[in-house]
C-alpha positions in Angstrom: -2.9 79.5 19.9 -2.2 76.1 21.8 -1.9 73.3 19.6 -2.8 69.9 20.7 -2.1 66.8 19.2 -4.2 63.6 19.5 -1.9 60.6 20.5 -2.6 57.4 17.9 -3.9 54.4 19.1 -3.6 51.4 16.8 -2.8 50.3 13.0 -3.1 51.9 10.0 -4.2 50.0 7.4 -0.9 50.0 5.8 0.4 48.7 8.8 -2.3 45.9 9.5 -1.6 45.0 5.8 2.2 44.5 6.3 1.9 42.5 9.6 -0.6 39.9 8.2 1.7 39.5 4.7 4.7 38.9 7.5 3.0 36.5 9.5 1.8 34.9 6.6 5.3 34.6 5.4 6.6 33.3 8.3 3.4 30.7 8.7 4.6 29.7 5.3 8.3 28.5 6.2 7.1 27.2 9.3 4.9 25.2 7.4 7.7 24.5 4.9 10.2 23.5 7.4 7.4 21.1 9.5 6.2 19.1 6.1 10.0 18.9 4.7 10.8 17.2 8.5 7.7 14.8 8.5 9.0 13.7 4.8 12.4 13.3 6.2 11.2 11.2 8.9 8.9 9.2 6.6 11.9 8.9 3.8 14.4 7.4 6.7 11.8 5.4 8.4 10.9 3.7 5.2 14.8 3.8 4.0 15.9 1.6 7.2 12.5 -0.5 7.4 12.9 -2.0 4.2 16.8 -2.3 4.5 15.4 -4.4 7.5 13.5 -6.4 5.7 15.8 -7.0 2.4 18.4 -8.2 5.4 16.3 -10.5 6.6 15.3 -12.1 3.1 18.9 -12.3 2.1 20.1 -13.6 5.2 17.1 -16.3 5.5 17.5 -17.5 2.2 21.7 -17.6 2.1 21.6 -19.5 5.5 18.7 -22.0 3.7 20.6 -22.4 0.6 24.3 -22.6 2.1 22.4 -25.6 4.8 20.9 -27.4 2.7 23.8 -27.9 -0.2 26.6 -28.0 2.3 25.2 -30.0 5.1 21.6 -31.4 4.3 22.0 -31.9 0.8 25.7 -33.4 0.9 26.4 -37.2 0.6 23.0 -38.6 -1.4 21.4 -37.9 -4.4 18.1 -36.7 -5.1 18.5 -33.9 -2.9 16.5 -31.1 -5.5 15.3 -28.0 -4.1 14.3 -24.4 -5.5 14.2 -21.1 -3.9 11.9 -18.0 -4.3 9.4 -14.9 -3.2 6.0 -16.0 -4.1 3.9 -13.1 -6.0 1.4 -12.3 -3.8 0.7 -8.1 -4.2 -2.1 -8.0 -2.1 -0.5 -10.5 0.6 2.4 -11.3 2.4 5.2 -12.3 0.0 6.7 -15.7 1.4 10.4 -16.6 1.0 10.2 -20.8 -0.1 11.9 -23.5 -0.9 10.3 -26.6 -3.0 11.5 -29.7 -2.2 11.9 -32.5 -4.8 8.2 -33.8 -3.7 7.3 -29.8 -4.9 6.5 -29.4 -1.2 6.8 -25.9 -0.4 8.7 -24.9 2.8 8.4 -21.3 4.2 12.0 -20.2 4.8 10.9 -16.6 6.0 7.3 -15.5 6.9 7.6 -11.6 7.9 4.8 -10.1 10.1 4.6 -6.7 7.7 2.2 -3.9 9.3 -0.9 -3.5 7.8 -3.5 -0.5 8.4 -7.3 -1.0 9.8 -8.6 -0.2 6.1 -6.8 -2.2 4.0 -5.5 -5.8 4.5 -2.5 -5.6 2.6 0.9 -5.8 3.8 3.1 -2.3 3.6 5.3 -4.2 1.5 6.1 -5.6 -1.9 9.2 -7.4 -2.1 10.3 -10.2 -5.0 14.1 -11.6 -5.2 16.2 -12.7 -8.5 19.0 -14.6 -8.5 21.7 -15.1 -10.6 25.1 -17.6 -10.6 28.8 -16.6 -11.4 29.2 -20.5 -11.4 33.1 -20.3 -12.3 33.6 -19.2 -9.3 30.3 -20.6 -7.5 29.1 -17.0 -6.1 25.4 -16.7 -5.8 24.1 -13.2 -6.6 20.7 -11.7 -5.8 18.5 -8.6 -6.3 15.9 -7.9 -3.4 13.1 -5.0 -5.0 10.7 -3.7 -2.2 8.1 -1.6 -2.5 6.2 0.8 0.0 2.1 0.2 -0.6 0.8 2.5 1.9 2.9 5.8 0.2 0.9 8.0 -1.9 4.4 7.7 -4.2 5.2 4.2 -3.7 8.5 4.5 -2.2 10.8 1.7 -4.0 14.3 0.2 -3.0 16.7 -2.1 -4.8 19.3 -4.2 -2.4 22.1 -6.4 -4.2 24.2 -9.3 -2.2 25.9 -12.3 -3.2 27.8 -14.9 -1.3 30.1 -18.0 -1.5 29.4 -21.9 -2.1 32.5 -23.1 -0.4 33.8 -26.1 -1.8 30.7 -26.8 -3.8 33.2 -29.3 -6.4 35.3 -30.7 -3.8 32.2 -31.6 -1.7 30.5 -33.5 -4.6 34.1 -35.4 -5.6 34.4 -36.1 -1.6 31.1 -37.3 -1.4 31.2 -40.3 -4.1 28.4 -40.5 -5.2 26.6 -40.5 -8.7 24.5 -38.0 -10.0 25.8 -34.2 -11.7 25.6 -31.7 -8.2 24.9 -28.3 -10.3 23.2 -24.6 -9.1 21.0 -23.1 -12.2 19.1 -19.6 -12.2 17.8 -20.4 -16.3 14.1 -21.9 -14.7 12.6 -19.0 -13.8 11.4 -15.5 -15.3 13.5 -13.5 -16.4 14.0 -10.1 -14.6 12.1 -7.4 -17.1 9.3 -5.3 -17.0 6.5 -8.1 -17.1 8.0 -10.4 -14.3 8.5 -7.2 -12.1 4.8 -6.3 -13.2 3.5 -9.6 -12.1 4.9 -8.9 -8.4 3.0 -5.4 -8.5 5.8 -3.2 -9.7 4.0 -1.1 -12.5 6.4 -0.3 -15.6 8.0 3.2 -15.7 7.6 3.4 -11.9 10.8 2.6 -11.0 14.8 3.7 -12.2 15.8 1.9 -15.4 18.8 0.3 -14.1 16.7 -2.0 -12.0 16.9 -4.1 -15.2 20.5 -3.8 -16.0 21.9 -7.5 -16.8 18.1 -8.5 -16.5 18.8 -11.5 -18.6 21.3 -13.4 -16.4 18.9 -12.8 -13.3 15.6 -15.1 -12.6 13.4 -15.7 -9.9 14.0 -19.4 -8.9 17.7 -20.8 -8.3 17.6 -24.3 -8.1 20.0 -27.1 -6.4 19.8 -30.4 -8.1 22.2 -33.2 -7.3 21.4 -36.4 -9.3 17.5 -36.5 -9.0 14.3 -34.8 -10.9 14.4 -30.9 -10.0 11.0 -29.3 -8.6 8.1 -27.9 -11.1 8.5 -24.4 -11.8 6.4 -21.8 -9.3 
């Protein structure tokens, strides 16, 4: 008897199920890698972008403060002004200097990205100030939140600078009036104040409020005159 064997063509049901399972597993891994890469890119972009804006706010404040207290505000009394970032969760948060006549002069006016579906800017920004009066060192904290992210990425940046020869310049000018830097007139760094800037309580790390009683959202320079009104 001659036995004939048929050549098998195609896959069995078990082989097909195994093939589909392997394809799904590989597809899941690839999708996960793609999502991770995308999230990593977004996070890196946000960190870099927020750091750039924080630096611009910081440099704008430092340059304006030092210019006014070391050049424009030296040699004359009545040189009084304050610096602050105006709360504006739905609009551009400008950095202002207010003079003794209560005129708001923009120090830094950023152009934030907006979307076609929303006029709200990408970043919410607020800034707080502290003074080491003994060494005449101004400290500041800048908080930034991403308006466009579902997770509302939030960042904190700290900086400081020295106000050189503050007392010496006052003596050399030989004019009347007390010369001072004050960080006690604004709102303290706490959950309520941050909420006013658009940072909901409990959505940011608790260490954001560290030493908060010593930080306020306004810093004032005063020399023998009437300080500007509160923001």
